[in-house]
Biopython code that builds the backbone (N, CA, C, O; Angstrom):
import numpy as np
from Bio.PDB.StructureBuilder import StructureBuilder

atoms = [
    (1, "UNK", "N", (163.057, -86.614, -35.035)),
    (1, "UNK", "CA", (162.531, -85.896, -36.169)),
    (1, "UNK", "C", (161.472, -84.925, -35.696)),
    (1, "UNK", "O", (160.680, -85.244, -34.809)),
    (2, "UNK", "N", (161.457, -83.749, -36.279)),
    (2, "UNK", "CA", (160.450, -82.755, -35.919)),
    (2, "UNK", "C", (159.117, -83.064, -36.608)),
    (2, "UNK", "O", (159.083, -83.688, -37.669)),
    (3, "UNK", "N", (158.040, -82.626, -35.998)),
    (3, "UNK", "CA", (156.690, -82.884, -36.514)),
    (3, "UNK", "C", (156.525, -82.373, -37.943)),
    (3, "UNK", "O", (155.958, -83.069, -38.785)),
    (4, "UNK", "N", (157.011, -81.170, -38.224)),
    (4, "UNK", "CA", (156.884, -80.596, -39.570)),
    (4, "UNK", "C", (157.599, -81.418, -40.625)),
    (4, "UNK", "O", (157.136, -81.510, -41.762)),
    (5, "UNK", "N", (158.733, -82.021, -40.256)),
    (5, "UNK", "CA", (159.467, -82.882, -41.181)),
    (5, "UNK", "C", (158.748, -84.187, -41.434)),
    (5, "UNK", "O", (158.784, -84.712, -42.546)),
    (6, "UNK", "N", (158.097, -84.715, -40.416)),
    (6, "UNK", "CA", (157.328, -85.950, -40.571)),
    (6, "UNK", "C", (156.136, -85.721, -41.494)),
    (6, "UNK", "O", (155.868, -86.533, -42.380)),
    (7, "UNK", "N", (155.424, -84.623, -41.288)),
    (7, "UNK", "CA", (154.248, -84.312, -42.104)),
    (7, "UNK", "C", (154.631, -84.128, -43.576)),
    (7, "UNK", "O", (153.871, -84.511, -44.466)),
    (8, "UNK", "N", (155.803, -83.547, -43.835)),
    (8, "UNK", "CA", (156.234, -83.261, -45.208)),
    (8, "UNK", "C", (156.968, -84.419, -45.873)),
    (8, "UNK", "O", (157.360, -84.310, -47.034)),
    (9, "UNK", "N", (157.159, -85.519, -45.162)),
    (9, "UNK", "CA", (157.929, -86.639, -45.671)),
    (9, "UNK", "C", (157.280, -87.260, -46.905)),
    (9, "UNK", "O", (156.066, -87.458, -46.953)),
    (10, "UNK", "N", (158.116, -87.565, -47.907)),
    (10, "UNK", "CA", (157.677, -88.238, -49.130)),
    (10, "UNK", "C", (158.475, -89.526, -49.268)),
    (10, "UNK", "O", (159.568, -89.642, -48.714)),
    (11, "UNK", "N", (157.943, -90.481, -49.995)),
    (11, "UNK", "CA", (158.641, -91.744, -50.183)),
    (11, "UNK", "C", (160.003, -91.533, -50.851)),
    (11, "UNK", "O", (160.934, -92.299, -50.603)),
    (12, "UNK", "N", (160.129, -90.508, -51.691)),
    (12, "UNK", "CA", (161.410, -90.206, -52.340)),
    (12, "UNK", "C", (162.475, -89.778, -51.330)),
    (12, "UNK", "O", (163.666, -89.805, -51.639)),
    (13, "UNK", "N", (162.060, -89.387, -50.134)),
    (13, "UNK", "CA", (162.997, -88.956, -49.098)),
    (13, "UNK", "C", (163.586, -90.131, -48.322)),
    (13, "UNK", "O", (164.443, -89.942, -47.459)),
    (14, "UNK", "N", (163.127, -91.339, -48.628)),
    (14, "UNK", "CA", (163.535, -92.516, -47.871)),
    (14, "UNK", "C", (164.427, -93.410, -48.734)),
    (14, "UNK", "O", (164.039, -93.833, -49.824)),
    (15, "UNK", "N", (165.619, -93.686, -48.228)),
    (15, "UNK", "CA", (166.529, -94.618, -48.896)),
    (15, "UNK", "C", (166.522, -95.921, -48.097)),
    (15, "UNK", "O", (167.182, -96.033, -47.063)),
    (16, "UNK", "N", (165.773, -96.892, -48.588)),
    (16, "UNK", "CA", (165.682, -98.172, -47.892)),
    (16, "UNK", "C", (167.015, -98.923, -47.954)),
    (16, "UNK", "O", (167.380, -99.620, -47.007)),
    (17, "UNK", "N", (167.744, -98.780, -49.072)),
    (17, "UNK", "CA", (169.032, -99.465, -49.210)),
    (17, "UNK", "C", (170.060, -98.963, -48.202)),
    (17, "UNK", "O", (170.854, -99.745, -47.679)),
    (18, "UNK", "N", (170.046, -97.659, -47.930)),
    (18, "UNK", "CA", (171.019, -97.055, -47.014)),
    (18, "UNK", "C", (170.487, -96.887, -45.596)),
    (18, "UNK", "O", (171.252, -96.601, -44.675)),
    (19, "UNK", "N", (169.170, -97.065, -45.416)),
    (19, "UNK", "CA", (168.568, -96.896, -44.093)),
    (19, "UNK", "C", (168.547, -95.451, -43.620)),
    (19, "UNK", "O", (168.688, -95.171, -42.430)),
    (20, "UNK", "N", (168.366, -94.524, -44.581)),
    (20, "UNK", "CA", (168.413, -93.094, -44.276)),
    (20, "UNK", "C", (167.122, -92.401, -44.728)),
    (20, "UNK", "O", (166.615, -92.655, -45.821)),
    (21, "UNK", "N", (166.609, -91.532, -43.874)),
    (21, "UNK", "CA", (165.527, -90.612, -44.237)),
    (21, "UNK", "C", (166.177, -89.242, -44.391)),
    (21, "UNK", "O", (166.888, -88.789, -43.494)),
    (22, "UNK", "N", (165.938, -88.579, -45.521)),
    (22, "UNK", "CA", (166.486, -87.251, -45.740)),
    (22, "UNK", "C", (165.353, -86.235, -45.664)),
    (22, "UNK", "O", (164.459, -86.223, -46.509)),
    (23, "UNK", "N", (165.401, -85.392, -44.653)),
    (23, "UNK", "CA", (164.382, -84.355, -44.476)),
    (23, "UNK", "C", (164.776, -83.171, -45.354)),
    (23, "UNK", "O", (165.799, -82.527, -45.127)),
    (24, "UNK", "N", (163.942, -82.895, -46.366)),
    (24, "UNK", "CA", (164.232, -81.813, -47.315)),
    (24, "UNK", "C", (163.244, -80.658, -47.215)),
    (24, "UNK", "O", (163.532, -79.545, -47.655)),
    (25, "UNK", "N", (162.081, -80.929, -46.634)),
    (25, "UNK", "CA", (161.055, -79.891, -46.529)),
    (25, "UNK", "C", (160.301, -80.065, -45.218)),
    (25, "UNK", "O", (160.431, -81.085, -44.540)),
    (26, "UNK", "N", (159.523, -79.066, -44.878)),
    (26, "UNK", "CA", (158.772, -79.091, -43.623)),
    (26, "UNK", "C", (157.372, -78.539, -43.842)),
    (26, "UNK", "O", (157.088, -77.907, -44.859)),
    (27, "UNK", "N", (156.511, -78.789, -42.877)),
    (27, "UNK", "CA", (155.165, -78.228, -42.847)),
    (27, "UNK", "C", (155.139, -77.165, -41.768)),
    (27, "UNK", "O", (155.523, -77.414, -40.626)),
    (28, "UNK", "N", (154.683, -75.980, -42.136)),
    (28, "UNK", "CA", (154.566, -74.888, -41.174)),
    (28, "UNK", "C", (153.105, -74.759, -40.764)),
    (28, "UNK", "O", (152.264, -74.348, -41.563)),
    (29, "UNK", "N", (152.804, -75.113, -39.507)),
    (29, "UNK", "CA", (151.429, -74.955, -39.018)),
    (29, "UNK", "C", (151.060, -73.478, -38.928)),
    (29, "UNK", "O", (149.926, -73.095, -39.214)),
    (30, "UNK", "N", (152.011, -72.665, -38.535)),
    (30, "UNK", "CA", (151.769, -71.238, -38.388)),
    (30, "UNK", "C", (151.327, -70.607, -39.708)),
    (30, "UNK", "O", (150.421, -69.775, -39.738)),
    (31, "UNK", "N", (151.989, -71.020, -40.809)),
    (31, "UNK", "CA", (151.676, -70.467, -42.131)),
    (31, "UNK", "C", (150.765, -71.379, -42.949)),
    (31, "UNK", "O", (150.352, -71.015, -44.050)),
    (32, "UNK", "N", (150.451, -72.554, -42.423)),
    (32, "UNK", "CA", (149.609, -73.547, -43.105)),
    (32, "UNK", "C", (150.095, -73.839, -44.528)),
    (32, "UNK", "O", (149.324, -73.809, -45.488)),
    (33, "UNK", "N", (151.393, -74.121, -44.631)),
    (33, "UNK", "CA", (151.943, -74.448, -45.941)),
    (33, "UNK", "C", (153.229, -75.267, -45.806)),
    (33, "UNK", "O", (153.889, -75.261, -44.767)),
    (34, "UNK", "N", (153.561, -75.971, -46.893)),
    (34, "UNK", "CA", (154.819, -76.692, -46.943)),
    (34, "UNK", "C", (155.925, -75.718, -47.310)),
    (34, "UNK", "O", (155.713, -74.779, -48.077)),
    (35, "UNK", "N", (157.106, -75.952, -46.756)),
    (35, "UNK", "CA", (158.278, -75.147, -47.091)),
    (35, "UNK", "C", (159.337, -76.084, -47.646)),
    (35, "UNK", "O", (159.593, -77.147, -47.082)),
    (36, "UNK", "N", (159.950, -75.684, -48.753)),
    (36, "UNK", "CA", (160.957, -76.524, -49.399)),
    (36, "UNK", "C", (162.329, -76.333, -48.781)),
    (36, "UNK", "O", (163.334, -76.251, -49.487)),
    (37, "UNK", "N", (162.362, -76.263, -47.476)),
    (37, "UNK", "CA", (163.619, -76.165, -46.751)),
    (37, "UNK", "C", (163.371, -76.598, -45.314)),
    (37, "UNK", "O", (162.231, -76.646, -44.853)),
    (38, "UNK", "N", (164.425, -76.902, -44.634)),
    (38, "UNK", "CA", (164.300, -77.271, -43.227)),
    (38, "UNK", "C", (164.499, -76.030, -42.366)),
    (38, "UNK", "O", (164.752, -74.939, -42.875)),
    (39, "UNK", "N", (164.382, -76.212, -41.084)),
    (39, "UNK", "CA", (164.542, -75.105, -40.139)),
    (39, "UNK", "C", (165.896, -74.408, -40.310)),
    (39, "UNK", "O", (166.006, -73.194, -40.139)),
    (40, "UNK", "N", (166.919, -75.192, -40.648)),
    (40, "UNK", "CA", (168.265, -74.640, -40.805)),
    (40, "UNK", "C", (168.649, -74.409, -42.257)),
    (40, "UNK", "O", (169.835, -74.342, -42.578)),
    (41, "UNK", "N", (167.648, -74.284, -43.153)),
    (41, "UNK", "CA", (167.844, -74.003, -44.581)),
    (41, "UNK", "C", (168.676, -75.043, -45.323)),
    (41, "UNK", "O", (169.374, -74.705, -46.279)),
    (42, "UNK", "N", (168.614, -76.265, -44.907)),
    (42, "UNK", "CA", (169.349, -77.316, -45.597)),
    (42, "UNK", "C", (168.548, -78.584, -45.622)),
    (42, "UNK", "O", (167.318, -78.553, -45.680)),
    (43, "UNK", "N", (169.231, -79.688, -45.579)),
    (43, "UNK", "CA", (168.559, -80.974, -45.457)),
    (43, "UNK", "C", (169.186, -81.691, -44.269)),
    (43, "UNK", "O", (170.291, -81.366, -43.834)),
    (44, "UNK", "N", (168.463, -82.659, -43.764)),
    (44, "UNK", "CA", (168.928, -83.347, -42.569)),
    (44, "UNK", "C", (168.771, -84.856, -42.772)),
    (44, "UNK", "O", (167.647, -85.352, -42.850)),
    (45, "UNK", "N", (169.888, -85.591, -42.857)),
    (45, "UNK", "CA", (169.788, -87.048, -42.959)),
    (45, "UNK", "C", (169.562, -87.658, -41.580)),
    (45, "UNK", "O", (170.198, -87.260, -40.605)),
    (46, "UNK", "N", (168.658, -88.620, -41.508)),
    (46, "UNK", "CA", (168.348, -89.287, -40.255)),
    (46, "UNK", "C", (168.438, -90.795, -40.481)),
    (46, "UNK", "O", (167.810, -91.338, -41.389)),
    (47, "UNK", "N", (169.213, -91.447, -39.658)),
    (47, "UNK", "CA", (169.369, -92.891, -39.768)),
    (47, "UNK", "C", (168.147, -93.602, -39.192)),
    (47, "UNK", "O", (167.685, -93.281, -38.097)),
    (48, "UNK", "N", (167.633, -94.570, -39.945)),
    (48, "UNK", "CA", (166.473, -95.332, -39.479)),
    (48, "UNK", "C", (166.926, -96.493, -38.601)),
    (48, "UNK", "O", (167.933, -97.138, -38.891)),
    (49, "UNK", "N", (166.180, -96.759, -37.525)),
    (49, "UNK", "CA", (166.432, -97.987, -36.777)),
    (49, "UNK", "C", (165.625, -99.108, -37.439)),
    (49, "UNK", "O", (164.837, -98.857, -38.351)),
    (50, "UNK", "N", (165.824, -100.325, -36.981)),
    (50, "UNK", "CA", (165.178, -101.486, -37.609)),
    (50, "UNK", "C", (163.651, -101.419, -37.558)),
    (50, "UNK", "O", (162.980, -101.821, -38.509)),
    (51, "UNK", "N", (163.105, -100.914, -36.459)),
    (51, "UNK", "CA", (161.646, -100.817, -36.326)),
    (51, "UNK", "C", (161.056, -99.855, -37.347)),
    (51, "UNK", "O", (160.062, -100.172, -38.000)),
    (52, "UNK", "N", (161.665, -98.679, -37.487)),
    (52, "UNK", "CA", (161.166, -97.688, -38.451)),
    (52, "UNK", "C", (161.313, -98.215, -39.871)),
    (52, "UNK", "O", (160.407, -98.057, -40.689)),
    (53, "UNK", "N", (162.447, -98.838, -40.169)),
    (53, "UNK", "CA", (162.679, -99.406, -41.494)),
    (53, "UNK", "C", (161.585, -100.418, -41.832)),
    (53, "UNK", "O", (161.045, -100.403, -42.938)),
    (54, "UNK", "N", (161.262, -101.287, -40.892)),
    (54, "UNK", "CA", (160.240, -102.311, -41.105)),
    (54, "UNK", "C", (158.855, -101.696, -41.310)),
    (54, "UNK", "O", (158.116, -102.115, -42.201)),
    (55, "UNK", "N", (158.507, -100.719, -40.500)),
    (55, "UNK", "CA", (157.199, -100.055, -40.611)),
    (55, "UNK", "C", (157.071, -99.369, -41.963)),
    (55, "UNK", "O", (156.038, -99.485, -42.621)),
    (56, "UNK", "N", (158.118, -98.650, -42.385)),
    (56, "UNK", "CA", (158.059, -97.950, -43.672)),
    (56, "UNK", "C", (158.052, -98.926, -44.854)),
    (56, "UNK", "O", (157.421, -98.651, -45.875)),
    (57, "UNK", "N", (158.737, -100.047, -44.728)),
    (57, "UNK", "CA", (158.685, -101.071, -45.788)),
    (57, "UNK", "C", (157.267, -101.617, -45.934)),
    (57, "UNK", "O", (156.770, -101.779, -47.049)),
    (58, "UNK", "N", (156.624, -101.898, -44.814)),
    (58, "UNK", "CA", (155.235, -102.374, -44.860)),
    (58, "UNK", "C", (154.321, -101.328, -45.478)),
    (58, "UNK", "O", (153.434, -101.665, -46.262)),
    (59, "UNK", "N", (154.527, -100.068, -45.133)),
    (59, "UNK", "CA", (153.705, -98.981, -45.672)),
    (59, "UNK", "C", (153.913, -98.844, -47.187)),
    (59, "UNK", "O", (152.961, -98.631, -47.937)),
    (60, "UNK", "N", (155.151, -98.969, -47.615)),
    (60, "UNK", "CA", (155.484, -98.842, -49.035)),
    (60, "UNK", "C", (154.795, -99.903, -49.861)),
    (60, "UNK", "O", (154.381, -99.639, -50.990)),
    (61, "UNK", "N", (154.664, -101.103, -49.314)),
    (61, "UNK", "CA", (154.061, -102.211, -50.044)),
    (61, "UNK", "C", (152.571, -102.211, -49.811)),
    (61, "UNK", "O", (151.863, -103.069, -50.338)),
]
sb = StructureBuilder()
sb.init_structure("model")
sb.init_model(0)
sb.init_chain("A")
sb.init_seg("    ")
for serial, (resi, resn, name, xyz) in enumerate(atoms, 1):
    if name == "N":
        sb.init_residue(resn, " ", resi, " ")
    sb.init_atom(name, np.array(xyz, "f"), 0.0, 1.0, " ", f" {name:<3s}", serial, name[0])
structure = sb.get_structure()
């Protein structure tokens, strides 16, 4: 995952049931603003491994 996608991540972007993080927006350090699109003008699904799933579950609670 790119740094800008991590910074822009919201809990709504995480599907705990499916184990998927969907990157829908990014943070642009150059422009100091959030962008409602990814680098490739779309969205990017990323499969979570067990460690990330566990960490995000703990954070959610």
